[in-house]
N, C-alpha and C positions, 0 to 999 in steps of 0.2 A: 504494500500500500504506500503510495507516494504522499509525502507531506505537502508538497507544492505541485500543483498540476501545471504543465507548460501551457503557454498561451496558444490559442487556436491560430493556426496560420492560414490566412486567406491568400489567394493568388496575388502576387506582387505586394506582399506585406512586409518585405524585407526592410524597406526604408522607414515605414511608418512607426514601427516599434522602436527602432533605433533613434529616430527623431524625437519621439515622445520621451524616451528614457533620458536622452541627452538634455532635452529642455527641462525636464523635471529635476535632473541633477544640478543644472545651472541655477534653477530657481531656488533650490534648497541651499546651495553653496552661497549664492548672492545674499540670501536672507541671513544666514549664519554669519557671514563675513561682515555685513553691515552692522548687525547687532553687536558683534564683538568689538568692532572698531568704535562705534558710538559709545558702547559701555565703557571702554577704556578711556575715552575722551571725557565723559561726563560723570565719572564716579564721584567727583567732588560734590555733586548734588546731595548725595547721602551724607557726606561730611558736614555740609552746610546745615542740613536738617538736624543733625545731632548737636551741632554747636548752638543752634537756636532752640534747642530742647523740644523739637518737633520732628523726630526721626521718621514718622509715618509720612509726613508731607515730602520730605527729601526722598524717601524710597519711592513714593508714588511718582514724583517728578522724574526720577531716574528710570523707572519702569516704563513710563510713557514715552520717554525719549528712545529707549531701546526698542520698544514695540513699533513705534513709528519708523525707526530706521530699518527694522527687520522687514516690515511690509514694503517699504520703498526699495530696499535691496532685493527683495524677492521679485518685485515687478521688473526692476532693471535686469536682474539675472534671467528672468523669463524672456525678456526681449532679446538679450544677447544670445541666450541659448537657442531660441527659435531661429534667429538669423544665422548663427553658425551651423545649426543642423540643416537648414535649408541650403546654404552654400555647399556644405559637405555632400548633400544628396545630389546636387547638380554636378559637382565635380566627379563624384563616384559614378554616376550614370554615364557621363561623358567618357570617363576612363574605361568603363566596361564596354561601351559601344565601340570605342577604338580597338580594344583588345579582341572583340568578336569579329570586327571587320577585317582583321589581318589574317 
């Protein structure tokens, strides 16, 4: 019994699954990278909240910055991933066509 079943392959489904996987990977990577980068830049919001004796407000401000950055980074990662996957597909189709023509 298999734990994970393979995806059903339709005719000419070679590119679609790879495009989707690459785009999803870039979306996740973009979101994580942006959240980590903004978190490293704005961690002082928590310190300011503790100094003002209101750590909850500082933590909330920090979390809002990180969540906004993660969402924006994911959108940018999606756009970059979709574009790169589209260009890769065009390049690979052209390369396969040349190889079959020879």
